C-alpha positions as CSV (number, residue, x, y, z in Angstrom):
1,M,85.8,-109.8,130.7
2,P,83.8,-111.9,132.6
3,R,83.1,-111.3,136.7
4,R,84.5,-112.9,139.2
5,K,82.5,-115.0,141.5
6,K,83.0,-113.4,145.1
7,Q,83.4,-116.4,147.4
8,T,81.8,-116.7,150.3
9,I,83.2,-116.7,153.5
10,W,81.5,-118.1,157.1
11,R,83.5,-116.9,160.1
12,I,82.8,-117.8,163.9
13,W,85.0,-116.9,166.7
14,V,86.2,-119.7,169.7
15,D,86.3,-119.0,173.2
16,T,87.5,-121.9,174.4
17,Q,87.3,-121.1,178.4
18,Q,84.4,-119.8,178.6
19,Q,82.6,-122.6,175.9
20,I,81.4,-119.5,173.4
21,I,80.6,-119.4,169.8
22,S,80.4,-115.6,168.5
23,F,79.1,-114.7,164.8
24,H,81.4,-111.8,165.7
25,E,84.2,-110.8,167.0
26,I,84.8,-111.0,170.9
27,P,88.1,-111.0,173.3
28,N,90.4,-114.0,173.8
29,A,88.9,-116.2,171.1
30,R,90.2,-118.1,167.8
31,L,89.0,-117.1,164.4
32,L,87.5,-119.7,162.1
33,E,87.0,-119.0,159.0
34,F,84.8,-121.6,156.4
35,F,84.9,-121.7,152.6
36,N,82.6,-124.5,153.3
37,Y,79.3,-124.1,154.3
38,E,78.9,-128.3,154.7
39,L,82.0,-127.9,156.6
40,F,81.1,-124.9,158.5
41,Q,77.8,-126.5,159.4
42,S,79.7,-129.8,160.4
43,C,82.0,-127.7,163.0
44,I,78.8,-125.5,164.4
45,D,77.3,-129.4,165.2
46,R,80.8,-130.6,166.9
47,Y,80.1,-127.5,169.3
48,T,76.6,-128.0,169.9
49,A,77.2,-130.9,171.0
50,Q,80.0,-129.8,172.9
51,R,77.6,-127.8,174.6
52,Y,79.1,-124.1,173.7
53,R,76.6,-121.5,174.2
54,Y,76.4,-119.2,171.2
55,Q,75.8,-115.5,170.7
């Protein structure tokens, strides 16, 4: 039986009140999940342009 390829999921948590992006869960942040790396990177670029901080 062939093995199924495990799908990669990229996740970020976004706190729009404090303008923080996190690569781990933080309180009061919304989880965003991406199944496509290009979409993930595009989202990161948009938040960078809006001067969000990363942690």
